[in-house]
C-alpha positions as CSV (number, residue, x, y, z in Angstrom):
1,M,0.1,-0.1,0.5
2,N,3.2,2.6,0.7
3,G,3.8,4.8,-2.0
4,L,-0.4,5.9,-2.0
5,R,-1.8,9.3,-2.0
6,A,-5.4,11.1,-0.8
7,R,-7.9,13.6,-0.5
8,L,-9.3,13.6,2.3
9,S,-12.4,16.0,3.3
10,H,-10.9,17.7,7.0
11,D,-14.6,20.0,6.4
12,A,-16.4,19.3,10.0
13,A,-19.7,18.2,7.7
14,A,-17.5,15.6,7.0
15,L,-15.7,14.6,10.4
16,A,-19.9,14.9,11.4
17,L,-19.7,11.9,9.3
18,G,-16.6,10.0,10.9
19,G,-13.8,11.6,8.6
20,R,-11.2,11.3,11.9
21,S,-11.8,7.4,12.1
22,V,-11.3,7.7,8.4
23,A,-8.4,9.2,8.1
24,R,-6.9,7.1,11.1
25,A,-7.4,3.4,8.7
26,L,-5.6,5.4,6.3
27,R,-2.3,6.5,8.4
28,E,-2.2,3.0,9.5
29,K,-1.7,2.3,6.1
30,N,0.6,4.2,5.4
31,V,-1.0,6.7,2.8
32,E,-0.4,10.3,2.4
33,I,-2.5,12.4,3.4
34,L,-3.6,15.5,2.0
35,C,-6.3,17.2,4.2
36,V,-8.9,19.4,1.7
37,G,-11.8,20.9,2.3
38,S,-15.2,19.3,1.8
39,R,-16.4,19.5,-2.4
40,G,-20.1,20.2,-1.1
41,L,-21.9,16.8,-1.9
42,F,-22.7,15.4,1.4
43,W,-24.5,12.8,0.8
44,L,-21.0,10.9,-0.5
45,E,-19.3,12.5,2.8
46,P,-16.6,11.1,4.2
47,L,-15.3,11.2,0.2
48,L,-12.2,9.7,-0.4
49,E,-10.5,10.2,-3.5
50,I,-7.2,8.3,-4.0
51,E,-4.5,9.4,-7.2
52,T,-4.0,6.8,-9.0
53,S,-2.5,5.9,-12.5
54,G,-5.7,7.1,-13.9
55,G,-5.9,9.9,-12.4
56,W,-8.1,10.8,-9.2
57,Q,-10.4,8.4,-8.4
58,A,-13.9,8.7,-5.7
59,F,-14.9,6.9,-3.6
60,G,-17.4,7.1,-1.0
61,P,-19.5,7.7,1.5
62,V,-16.5,5.4,3.1
63,A,-16.5,4.1,7.1
64,A,-13.1,3.3,7.8
65,T,-13.4,-0.5,7.8
66,D,-14.3,0.7,4.0
67,V,-10.5,1.1,3.6
68,P,-9.0,-1.5,3.9
69,T,-10.6,-3.2,0.0
70,I,-10.9,0.8,-1.0
71,L,-7.2,0.1,-1.3
72,D,-6.4,-2.9,-2.5
73,A,-9.4,-2.1,-5.5
74,A,-7.3,1.3,-5.7
75,R,-3.9,-0.4,-6.3
76,N,-5.2,-3.5,-8.5
77,G,-7.8,-1.2,-10.3
78,T,-10.2,-3.6,-9.5
79,P,-14.3,-2.9,-8.7
80,H,-15.4,-1.6,-4.8
81,P,-19.4,-1.2,-4.4
82,L,-18.0,2.2,-3.2
83,F,-16.7,3.7,-6.6
84,L,-16.8,7.2,-7.6
85,G,-14.6,7.7,-10.7
86,N,-13.4,11.2,-12.1
87,I,-15.8,13.3,-9.2
88,Q,-15.1,16.3,-11.3
89,D,-17.7,14.1,-13.8
90,H,-20.3,13.5,-10.8
91,P,-24.0,14.6,-12.5
92,F,-23.9,16.4,-9.2
93,L,-20.2,18.6,-10.4
94,K,-20.7,19.1,-13.4
95,A,-23.5,20.5,-14.1
96,Q,-22.6,23.3,-12.2
97,T,-21.1,26.1,-12.3
98,R,-18.2,27.0,-10.3
99,L,-16.4,30.4,-9.9
100,T,-15.9,30.9,-6.4
101,F,-15.7,27.1,-5.5
102,A,-13.8,26.0,-8.0
103,R,-10.2,25.0,-5.3
104,C,-12.6,23.8,-2.3
105,G,-11.9,19.5,-1.9
106,T,-8.8,19.9,-4.3
107,V,-6.3,22.3,-2.5
108,D,-4.5,22.0,0.5
109,P,-6.4,24.9,2.7
110,S,-3.6,25.5,4.5
111,S,-1.6,26.1,2.0
112,L,-0.3,29.7,0.3
113,D,1.7,28.0,-1.9
114,A,-0.9,26.0,-3.8
115,Y,-3.7,28.6,-3.5
116,A,-1.4,30.6,-5.8
117,H,-0.1,27.5,-7.8
118,A,-4.4,27.2,-8.2
119,G,-5.0,30.5,-9.5
120,G,-4.9,32.8,-7.1
121,L,-3.7,36.1,-6.3
122,V,-4.2,36.7,-9.8
123,G,-7.1,39.1,-9.1
124,L,-5.2,41.2,-6.2
125,K,-1.9,41.2,-8.1
126,H,-4.2,43.1,-10.7
127,A,-6.0,45.4,-8.1
128,L,-2.5,46.4,-7.0
129,D,-1.9,47.1,-10.1
130,V,-4.9,49.5,-11.3
131,G,-5.9,51.0,-8.0
132,P,-9.0,51.8,-5.6
133,A,-11.2,53.5,-8.9
134,K,-10.5,51.1,-11.5
135,I,-11.6,47.9,-8.7
136,I,-14.7,49.8,-7.6
137,E,-15.3,50.3,-11.4
138,E,-14.9,46.4,-11.6
139,I,-17.4,45.4,-9.4
140,A,-19.6,47.7,-10.6
141,A,-19.7,45.6,-13.9
142,S,-20.0,42.9,-12.5
143,G,-23.4,43.6,-11.1
144,L,-21.8,42.4,-7.8
145,R,-24.7,42.4,-4.8
146,G,-24.1,41.5,-1.7
147,R,-24.7,37.9,-0.5
148,G,-25.6,37.9,2.8
149,G,-29.4,38.5,2.1
150,A,-30.0,41.8,1.4
151,G,-28.2,41.9,-2.2
152,F,-27.4,45.3,-2.0
153,P,-24.4,46.2,-4.7
154,A,-21.5,46.0,-3.7
155,A,-20.3,49.1,-5.6
156,V,-22.6,51.4,-3.8
157,K,-21.0,50.4,0.0
158,W,-17.3,50.1,-1.9
159,S,-17.7,53.7,-3.3
160,G,-19.8,55.4,-0.3
161,A,-16.7,54.0,2.0
162,A,-13.5,55.5,-0.5
163,A,-15.9,58.7,-0.5
164,A,-16.3,59.4,3.1
165,A,-13.9,60.7,5.1
166,G,-11.4,59.4,8.2
167,D,-7.9,59.0,9.1
168,E,-9.0,54.9,9.6
169,K,-11.1,52.7,8.1
170,F,-12.1,49.5,8.4
171,V,-13.5,46.2,6.7
172,V,-15.7,43.6,7.6
173,C,-16.7,40.2,7.3
174,N,-19.5,39.5,8.6
175,A,-19.3,35.2,9.1
176,D,-21.9,35.1,11.2
177,E,-23.8,31.9,9.2
178,G,-26.5,31.6,11.4
179,D,-29.7,30.1,9.4
180,S,-30.3,27.3,8.6
181,G,-30.0,24.6,6.2
182,T,-26.9,27.3,5.3
183,Y,-23.6,25.9,5.3
184,A,-22.1,28.3,2.4
185,D,-19.5,30.6,4.3
186,R,-18.3,28.6,6.4
187,M,-17.4,25.7,3.8
188,L,-15.6,28.4,2.2
189,M,-13.6,29.4,5.0
190,E,-12.7,25.8,6.1
191,G,-11.8,24.7,3.0
192,D,-10.4,28.1,0.9
193,P,-9.7,30.3,3.4
194,F,-6.7,32.7,1.4
195,L,-10.0,33.5,-1.8
196,L,-11.7,35.7,1.6
197,I,-8.3,36.6,3.0
198,E,-7.6,38.5,-0.7
199,G,-11.0,39.5,-1.2
200,M,-10.8,41.5,1.6
201,I,-7.5,42.8,1.0
202,I,-8.9,43.9,-2.5
203,A,-12.2,45.7,-0.5
204,G,-8.9,47.0,1.5
205,I,-6.9,49.1,-0.7
206,A,-10.1,50.1,-3.0
207,I,-11.8,52.4,0.1
208,A,-7.9,53.3,1.2
209,G,-8.8,51.0,4.4
210,T,-6.0,49.4,6.7
211,K,-7.8,46.8,8.6
212,G,-9.9,44.2,8.6
213,Y,-12.1,41.9,10.7
214,V,-14.0,38.8,10.6
215,Y,-16.6,38.0,12.7
216,I,-17.4,34.1,12.2
217,R,-20.1,32.5,14.5
218,S,-19.0,31.3,18.1
219,E,-20.2,27.2,16.3
220,Y,-18.1,27.6,14.3
221,P,-14.8,26.2,15.7
222,H,-13.6,24.3,12.4
223,A,-13.5,27.5,10.2
224,I,-12.0,30.1,13.0
225,A,-9.2,27.8,13.7
226,A,-8.4,27.1,9.4
227,M,-8.9,31.3,9.2
228,R,-6.9,32.2,12.1
229,R,-3.9,29.4,11.0
230,A,-5.0,31.5,7.0
231,V,-4.2,34.7,8.6
232,E,-0.7,33.6,9.8
233,N,0.6,31.8,7.0
234,A,-0.7,35.0,4.5
235,R,1.2,37.2,7.5
236,D,4.7,35.7,6.5
237,H,4.5,35.5,3.0
238,G,3.9,39.4,2.7
239,L,0.4,38.9,2.2
240,L,-0.7,40.4,5.6
241,G,0.8,43.6,7.4
242,K,2.7,46.7,6.4
243,S,3.4,45.7,2.8
244,V,0.9,44.2,0.6
245,L,2.6,41.8,-1.4
246,G,6.3,44.5,-1.0
247,T,3.5,47.0,-1.9
248,Y,2.6,50.5,-0.5
249,H,-0.3,49.3,0.8
250,V,-1.0,48.2,4.5
251,F,-3.9,45.4,5.9
252,D,-3.8,43.3,7.7
253,I,-6.8,41.0,9.3
254,E,-8.3,39.8,12.6
255,I,-10.6,37.2,13.6
256,R,-12.8,36.9,16.1
257,A,-15.4,34.6,17.6
258,G,-19.0,35.6,17.4
259,A,-21.3,34.4,21.1
260,G,-24.3,32.6,19.7
261,S,-25.7,35.9,18.8
262,Y,-28.5,35.8,15.9
263,V,-29.1,38.8,15.5
264,C,-25.0,39.9,15.5
265,G,-26.0,38.9,12.1
266,E,-27.2,42.2,11.7
267,E,-24.3,44.1,10.4
268,T,-24.8,47.0,12.7
269,A,-25.1,45.0,16.1
270,L,-22.2,43.4,14.5
271,L,-20.2,46.6,14.5
272,E,-21.6,46.6,18.5
273,S,-20.1,43.1,19.4
274,L,-17.0,43.5,17.5
275,E,-16.7,47.4,20.6
276,G,-17.4,44.8,23.0
277,K,-20.6,45.9,23.9
278,R,-24.0,43.8,23.5
279,G,-25.2,43.4,20.6
280,Q,-28.2,45.3,20.4
281,V,-29.3,47.2,16.6
282,R,-28.0,50.8,16.0
283,A,-30.7,53.0,14.1
284,K,-29.7,54.4,10.8
285,P,-28.4,56.9,9.7
286,P,-25.8,57.7,9.9
287,L,-24.6,54.6,7.5
288,P,-21.9,52.4,8.9
289,V,-19.9,53.9,5.3
290,H,-19.7,56.9,7.1
291,C,-19.7,56.4,11.0
292,G,-19.8,52.6,11.3
293,L,-16.2,51.0,13.3
294,F,-15.4,52.5,16.8
295,G,-16.5,55.7,14.5
296,K,-14.8,55.0,11.5
297,P,-16.0,54.6,8.0
298,T,-17.0,51.1,7.2
299,I,-17.7,48.7,5.0
300,I,-19.6,44.9,5.6
301,N,-20.4,42.2,3.4
302,N,-21.1,38.4,4.4
303,V,-17.3,36.1,2.7
304,L,-19.5,35.2,-0.5
305,T,-19.6,38.9,-1.1
306,F,-15.4,38.6,-0.6
307,A,-14.7,35.9,-1.8
308,A,-16.0,37.1,-5.7
309,A,-14.2,40.4,-5.4
310,P,-11.5,37.6,-6.3
311,T,-13.0,36.4,-9.8
312,I,-14.2,39.9,-11.2
313,L,-10.2,41.6,-10.9
314,A,-9.1,38.7,-11.9
315,H,-11.1,38.7,-15.1
316,G,-12.5,41.3,-15.3
317,G,-16.7,42.7,-14.7
318,A,-18.3,42.1,-17.7
319,Y,-17.3,37.7,-17.2
320,Y,-19.0,38.6,-14.2
321,Q,-21.7,39.8,-15.3
322,S,-21.9,37.7,-18.2
323,F,-23.4,34.9,-15.8
324,G,-27.3,35.0,-14.1
325,R,-29.7,37.0,-15.7
326,G,-31.7,40.8,-14.9
327,R,-30.1,41.8,-12.2
328,S,-28.9,39.1,-10.9
329,R,-25.6,38.6,-12.2
330,G,-23.0,36.2,-11.6
331,T,-22.8,32.9,-9.0
332,M,-24.7,31.8,-6.3
333,P,-23.9,29.0,-4.2
334,I,-27.7,27.4,-3.2
335,Q,-27.4,25.1,-0.1
336,L,-30.0,22.1,-0.2
337,A,-31.1,20.9,2.8
338,G,-33.7,19.7,5.2
339,D,-35.8,16.6,3.6
340,I,-34.0,16.3,0.1
341,R,-31.9,13.2,-1.8
342,Y,-28.7,15.2,-2.5
343,G,-28.1,17.6,0.2
344,G,-25.2,19.9,-0.2
345,L,-23.9,23.1,-1.9
346,F,-24.6,23.6,-5.6
347,E,-23.0,26.6,-7.0
348,T,-24.5,28.0,-10.2
349,A,-25.6,31.2,-12.2
350,F,-29.3,32.4,-11.1
351,G,-31.2,31.7,-13.4
352,P,-32.5,27.9,-12.4
353,T,-36.1,27.1,-11.1
354,L,-37.2,25.7,-7.6
355,E,-38.5,22.5,-9.1
356,T,-35.4,22.1,-10.7
357,L,-33.1,22.9,-7.9
358,V,-35.2,20.6,-5.8
359,N,-36.7,17.6,-8.0
360,D,-33.5,17.4,-10.3
361,I,-30.7,18.7,-9.0
362,G,-31.8,17.9,-4.9
363,G,-33.4,14.8,-6.2
364,G,-36.8,15.5,-4.4
365,T,-36.9,14.0,-1.1
366,R,-34.7,11.6,0.9
367,S,-37.9,10.3,2.9
368,G,-39.7,9.3,-0.4
369,R,-43.1,11.2,0.3
370,P,-44.4,14.2,-1.3
371,V,-42.3,17.8,-1.1
372,R,-44.7,20.2,0.4
373,A,-43.2,23.0,1.3
374,V,-39.4,24.8,1.1
375,Q,-38.2,27.8,2.6
376,V,-35.5,29.6,1.5
377,G,-33.5,32.3,3.3
378,G,-33.2,31.4,6.7
379,P,-35.5,30.7,9.5
380,L,-37.1,34.8,8.2
381,G,-37.5,33.4,4.6
382,A,-41.1,33.0,2.5
383,Y,-42.5,29.2,2.3
384,F,-42.9,28.7,-1.2
385,P,-45.5,25.7,-1.8
386,P,-44.9,23.6,-5.1
387,A,-47.5,25.5,-7.5
388,L,-45.1,28.6,-7.2
389,F,-42.0,26.3,-8.0
390,D,-42.0,27.8,-11.5
391,T,-40.0,30.1,-9.4
392,P,-36.6,31.0,-11.0
393,F,-33.4,31.4,-8.0
394,D,-33.2,35.3,-8.5
395,Y,-33.3,38.5,-5.9
396,E,-37.2,40.4,-8.2
397,E,-38.8,37.0,-9.1
398,F,-38.3,35.8,-5.4
399,T,-39.7,39.4,-4.4
400,N,-42.2,39.4,-6.5
401,R,-43.9,36.4,-5.3
402,G,-43.4,38.1,-1.5
403,G,-40.0,35.7,-0.5
404,L,-36.6,36.1,-0.6
405,L,-33.1,34.5,-1.0
406,G,-31.3,35.6,1.6
407,H,-27.3,33.4,1.7
408,G,-29.6,31.3,-0.7
409,G,-30.2,27.7,2.4
410,I,-33.4,26.4,0.6
411,V,-34.6,23.8,3.6
412,V,-37.9,20.9,2.0
413,F,-40.8,19.6,3.5
414,N,-42.6,17.1,3.4
415,D,-45.8,16.6,3.7
416,T,-46.5,15.7,7.1
417,V,-44.5,19.4,7.8
418,D,-48.0,21.5,10.0
419,M,-47.3,24.9,8.6
420,A,-49.2,27.0,11.0
421,R,-45.7,25.6,13.6
422,Q,-43.9,26.9,11.6
423,A,-45.6,30.4,11.6
424,R,-44.8,30.4,15.3
425,F,-42.2,29.2,15.7
426,A,-40.8,31.9,13.7
427,M,-42.3,34.1,15.6
428,E,-41.0,32.4,19.2
429,F,-37.7,32.2,17.2
430,C,-38.0,36.0,17.0
431,A,-38.4,36.4,21.3
432,I,-35.7,34.7,22.0
433,E,-33.1,36.2,19.4
434,S,-34.5,39.6,19.9
435,C,-32.3,42.3,21.0
436,G,-35.0,44.1,22.5
437,K,-34.7,47.1,21.7
438,C,-37.4,48.1,19.2
439,T,-41.3,47.4,20.2
440,P,-42.8,45.9,17.4
441,C,-39.9,43.3,17.6
442,R,-39.6,42.6,21.2
443,I,-43.7,42.5,22.1
444,G,-44.8,42.1,18.5
445,S,-42.8,38.0,18.2
446,V,-44.7,37.4,21.8
447,R,-47.9,38.7,21.0
448,G,-47.8,37.0,17.5
449,M,-47.0,33.7,19.5
450,E,-49.9,34.1,21.9
451,T,-52.3,34.4,18.8
452,I,-51.4,31.7,17.0
453,D,-51.9,29.7,20.3
454,R,-55.3,30.8,20.5
455,I,-56.2,30.6,16.8
456,L,-55.1,26.6,17.5
457,K,-56.8,26.1,20.3
458,E,-60.9,28.1,19.6
459,D,-62.9,28.2,16.1
460,D,-64.5,31.5,14.4
461,N,-60.7,32.7,14.1
462,A,-61.4,35.1,11.3
463,G,-61.0,38.0,13.8
464,R,-57.7,36.4,14.9
465,I,-56.4,36.0,11.2
466,A,-57.2,39.7,10.4
467,L,-54.9,40.3,13.7
468,L,-52.2,38.0,12.6
469,K,-51.0,40.2,9.9
470,D,-52.2,43.6,11.2
471,L,-49.3,42.5,13.8
472,C,-47.0,41.4,11.2
473,D,-47.6,44.9,9.1
474,V,-46.7,46.9,12.4
475,M,-43.8,44.1,12.6
476,K,-41.9,45.1,9.1
477,S,-42.8,48.7,9.0
478,G,-40.9,49.3,12.0
479,S,-38.8,47.5,12.9
480,L,-35.3,48.2,13.2
481,C,-33.9,45.9,11.8
482,A,-34.4,43.1,9.6
483,L,-35.2,40.4,12.4
484,G,-38.5,42.2,14.0
485,G,-39.1,42.8,10.0
486,F,-38.7,39.6,8.4
487,V,-40.4,36.9,10.7
488,P,-43.8,38.5,8.1
489,Y,-42.6,36.7,5.5
490,P,-42.9,33.1,6.7
491,V,-45.6,34.2,9.0
492,L,-48.0,35.1,6.2
493,S,-46.6,32.9,3.7
494,A,-47.8,30.5,5.5
495,L,-50.9,31.7,5.9
496,E,-51.2,32.2,2.2
497,H,-50.1,28.9,0.8
498,F,-51.1,26.1,4.2
499,P,-54.6,28.2,5.0
500,E,-55.3,24.5,5.7
501,D,-53.2,24.3,8.7
502,F,-54.7,27.4,11.1
503,V,-57.9,25.6,12.0
504,R,-58.4,24.7,15.9
505,R,-57.0,21.1,16.7
506,C,-56.3,19.4,20.4
507,L,-53.3,21.3,21.7
């Protein structure tokens, strides 16, 4: 068995499914292991790739007890029940357009040399050559919008911070990935952390910022460790510090761990937390681009937004803009979760319908039961029934149908789901996670739970349902941030599409 090399994911998902025991079994057979990120085919994790004379050959999902027979098959070219061939030819991967996640699963995420050898740093070097104005011009030409949920044009935010007066400016990455069914940020930080670092440096050059912060939720210990290793490596190799790649540009990055508050995913609450304060939402204006972290001009984007910048600078804004449709340009890493057969990350240009994503790519439900609803956009996203599965995956189309894309997570529910309970959960979630600063969110969510409870206990509820809708309107228009303001999406969509669940029942 000596001389064999293997690629094995050390992504949190692979570790949760037994990746460590597979690694131990490989080491016992003296196999050289290249630890990589996940390719995002989670139903095949732990995914093991063996280097053979015919190229890299994949097997999965692998248990430690499978290792001896897999190594025999790889060495002798004999059949194996877990054999997948070249994983790049797998239909789930082959149908994707991987711009952001092109390197995940193929390179050592702790090696800056491996990153550069695989095409990294080209965008940064071009950014250093052309300067701030041209960087923002290319970001604008690309049509890049914030991938954190709001879909705000990135170039508008960056140009605002660039024009703002200030002796110090900051670049803040929101990696507080708290939406249900989302894991793209974690996957990227664990599998290709230098891409995020490169994107943040490009943003720093664009706005004349000298310091960056990556705010990662504490529930992501593997991502925190991976980012800290990558930052140290980047600093040791002159990518970060007092002279970025030998130029006059100064930029450094600090990794900060959050404390598990969902509301700290809201940009101003995140800033409060970074400053060592309680995570509460700030009133706007002033906007963070004028008065952000420590009162200085600050741009705040999420992981996927910054990670798109290197591709845009390397290939040009027009190249990135050539993917997608309408005002939704580029690619989106769509995360398939819930009761779905092929759960995983599928990066594609904007445009495929929910029908394509859930049934064709996702394979329908894992349980075999009919799909009743999908929730897109996290716990505050709208519920879409199969009747709306012709909706293309883009910002405007979802808005037109009362939904939101959020961070690109799709959670599938089968026909056993109780949509009234889901609506109540949205109110309960808001009540638990509210920072407490504004009344519509703090009090409205509690009143919402109480109203739904009464609807489910009593008859003749037309008045209470009208009251619930009015309450949603107050929360949407009166809340300081999207936590209270977006709760109406799941509640009202459940009422609209699944009214039969809002009837009296024995509790």
